[in-house]
C-alpha positions in Angstrom: -19.3 19.4 -10.0 -21.1 17.0 -12.3 -23.5 14.7 -10.5 -27.0 13.5 -11.0 -29.6 11.5 -9.1 -30.4 8.1 -10.4 -34.1 7.6 -10.4 -35.5 4.5 -8.5 -32.1 3.6 -7.1 -31.5 6.1 -4.2 -28.1 6.8 -5.7 -26.2 9.7 -7.0 -23.9 9.3 -10.0 -20.7 11.1 -11.1 -19.4 11.4 -14.6 -15.6 11.1 -13.9 -14.8 12.5 -17.4 -16.5 15.8 -16.2 -14.8 16.0 -12.9 -11.6 17.8 -12.1 -8.5 15.9 -10.9 -9.1 17.0 -7.2 -12.7 16.0 -7.4 -11.9 12.6 -8.7 -9.2 12.2 -6.1 -11.5 13.0 -3.2 -14.1 10.5 -4.4 -11.6 7.7 -5.0 -9.6 8.0 -1.7 -12.8 8.3 0.3 -14.2 5.1 -1.3 -11.4 2.7 -2.0 -10.6 2.0 1.6 -8.8 0.9 3.6 -5.5 1.4 1.8 -2.2 0.0 3.3 0.5 2.5 3.8 4.1 2.0 2.5 6.9 3.9 4.2 9.3 3.9 1.3 13.1 4.3 1.9 15.3 5.1 -1.0 18.9 6.4 -1.5 20.2 8.8 -4.1 23.4 8.0 -6.1 25.4 9.7 -3.5 23.9 7.4 -0.7 21.7 10.1 0.9 18.6 8.3 2.4 15.0 9.5 1.9 11.8 8.3 3.5 8.3 9.0 2.5 4.9 7.4 3.0 2.5 6.4 0.1 -1.0 5.1 0.5 -1.4 4.4 -3.2 0.2 1.0 -2.6 -0.6 -2.7 -2.7 0.6 -6.1 -3.8 -0.2 -7.3 -7.3 1.4 -10.7 -7.9 3.2 -13.5 -6.1 4.9 -15.1 -9.1 6.8 -13.0 -9.7 6.4 -11.1 -6.3 5.3 -7.7 -7.4 4.0 -4.8 -5.4 3.0 -1.4 -6.7 3.4 2.3 -5.7 1.6 5.2 -7.1 3.9 8.3 -6.9 2.7 11.8 -7.9 5.0 14.4 -9.1 5.3 17.9 -7.5 3.0 20.6 -8.7 5.6 21.9 -11.1 5.8 18.3 -12.5 9.3 17.7 -11.1 9.9 14.2 -9.5 9.6 13.7 -5.9 12.7 12.3 -4.2 11.2 8.8 -4.0 10.5 8.7 -7.7 13.8 10.2 -8.7 15.8 8.0 -6.5 14.1 4.9 -7.8 14.7 6.1 -11.4 18.4 6.6 -10.7 19.2 3.6 -8.5 16.5 1.0 -9.6 15.8 0.0 -5.9 13.7 0.8 -3.0 12.4 -0.6 0.3 8.8 -0.7 1.5 8.4 -0.6 5.3 5.0 -1.7 6.6 3.6 1.0 9.0 2.3 -0.4 12.3 0.3 1.7 14.9 3.4 2.0 17.0 5.3 3.8 14.3 2.3 5.8 12.9 3.5 9.2 14.2 7.0 8.7 12.8 5.6 7.8 9.5 3.4 10.9 9.5 6.4 13.1 10.3 8.2 11.6 7.2 5.5 13.1 5.0 6.5 16.7 6.1 8.3 18.9 3.6 11.8 18.4 4.9 14.4 20.5 3.1 17.0 18.7 1.0 19.6 16.9 3.1 17.5 16.7 6.2 17.3 13.2 7.6 13.6 12.2 8.0 14.4 8.9 9.5 16.5 10.5 12.4 13.9 13.2 12.9 11.2 10.4 13.2 13.3 8.4 15.7 13.7 5.5 13.2 16.8 3.3 12.9 18.1 2.7 9.3 19.5 -0.8 8.8 21.6 -1.5 5.6 19.7 -3.5 3.0 20.9 -7.0 2.2 20.1 -7.0 -1.5 19.6 -3.4 -2.3 21.3 -0.1 -1.4 18.3 1.4 0.4 17.9 0.7 4.1 15.0 -0.9 5.9 13.6 0.5 9.1 14.3 -1.5 12.3 11.1 -0.4 14.0 8.8 -1.6 11.1 7.1 -4.9 11.8 8.0 -6.0 8.1 10.0 -4.6 5.2 10.4 -5.6 1.6 13.6 -4.9 -0.4 12.6 -4.3 -3.9 14.2 -3.8 -7.3 12.2 -1.7 -9.9 10.5 -4.0 -12.3 8.7 -1.5 -14.4 7.5 2.1 -14.3 4.2 3.1 -16.0 4.0 6.8 -16.9 0.4 7.9 -16.4 0.2 11.3 -18.1 2.6 13.9 -16.9 1.8 13.9 -13.2 2.1 10.3 -11.9 4.1 7.1 -12.1 3.0 3.6 -11.1 6.2 1.9 -10.0 6.2 -1.9 -9.9 8.8 -3.4 -7.7 10.0 -7.0 -7.4 10.4 -8.2 -3.9 13.9 -9.5 -3.5 14.2 -9.9 0.3 11.9 -9.5 3.3 12.5 -8.7 6.9 10.0 -9.5 9.8 10.1 -8.7 13.4 10.5 -12.2 15.0 7.1 -12.2 16.7 5.2 -11.2 13.7 5.6 -14.4 11.5 5.4 -18.1 12.1 8.5 -19.3 10.2 7.3 -22.8 9.9 3.8 -22.0 8.4 4.8 -18.7 7.0 1.7 -17.2 8.6 1.8 -13.5 9.5 0.0 -12.7 12.7 -2.2 -9.6 11.8 -2.5 -8.6 15.6 1.2 -8.4 16.0 1.7 -6.8 12.6 -0.8 -4.2 13.8 -0.7 -2.3 10.5 -2.6 0.9 10.0 -4.5 2.0 6.8 -5.4 5.2 5.1 -9.0 6.3 4.6 -10.1 9.6 3.2 -8.5 12.9 4.0 -6.3 12.6 7.1 -8.3 9.8 8.6 -6.5 6.5 9.3 -7.7 3.1 10.7 -6.2 0.1 12.4 -6.9 -3.5 11.5 -7.8 -4.5 15.0 -11.5 -5.4 14.3 -11.3 -8.6 12.3 -13.5 -11.5 11.3 -13.1 -14.7 9.4 -15.1 -15.4 6.3 -14.0 -18.6 4.5 -15.0 -18.8 0.8 -17.8 -21.5 0.5 -17.8 -24.1 -2.2 -20.7 -24.3 -4.6 -21.9 -27.3 -2.9 -22.0 -25.7 0.5 -23.8 -22.7 -0.9 -26.3 -24.8 -2.7 -27.1 -26.8 0.4 -27.5 -23.7 2.5 -29.6 -21.8 0.0 -32.3 -24.6 -0.1 -32.1 -24.9 -3.9 -32.3 -28.7 -3.6 -29.8 -29.1 -6.4 -26.0 -29.2 -6.7 -24.5 -29.3 -10.1 -27.6 -31.2 -11.3 -27.6 -33.7 -8.4 -29.9 -34.0 -5.4 -28.5 -32.4 -2.2 -27.8 -35.0 0.5 -29.2 -34.1 3.9 
């Protein structure tokens, strides 16, 4: 493994160009944390439902409303069911994973044989989508029905799938429909850390972004954009 101490910094450096894929993966997933988990439901052209979790997942844009999935191929470079189904049907649904459904989500990651119903095995209820063919999971605190917006091919082993959110489902107690404010305590989402370690979002704190004037006053600089700071 290529690493070297950095003098006078107390740090160790890694040249990613000299690391293997697995080495890069271990450093990235252990450092870029926490990552939300998407339990993705898709259907094949015959209507067979598949469910699989992905932690290479996040939102990228609100206008248009775009989220992203990173989906790796099998070792032989064949598509996983999720990637193949999205390629063939152009749609998928992202179900947010709460602590209450974490075990079921984890079961959906098992190597079920073709034709086996992961949702039924996990005790989940598939509800027909409103705008897309793929179902959403009733037990999830929130779900986004998506249409494939774009697929980025990264080498031969991975796709970044961008999906446009067409429709959203929320458990009634999770969102304030007047203010459109999601209650993080009721969402109770979990996140992925490194390896098999996960985390909750139950320890939280507020940290409003200060204005420059507020920072300048607190810092004792005595100036704010060229003007004296008022006491």
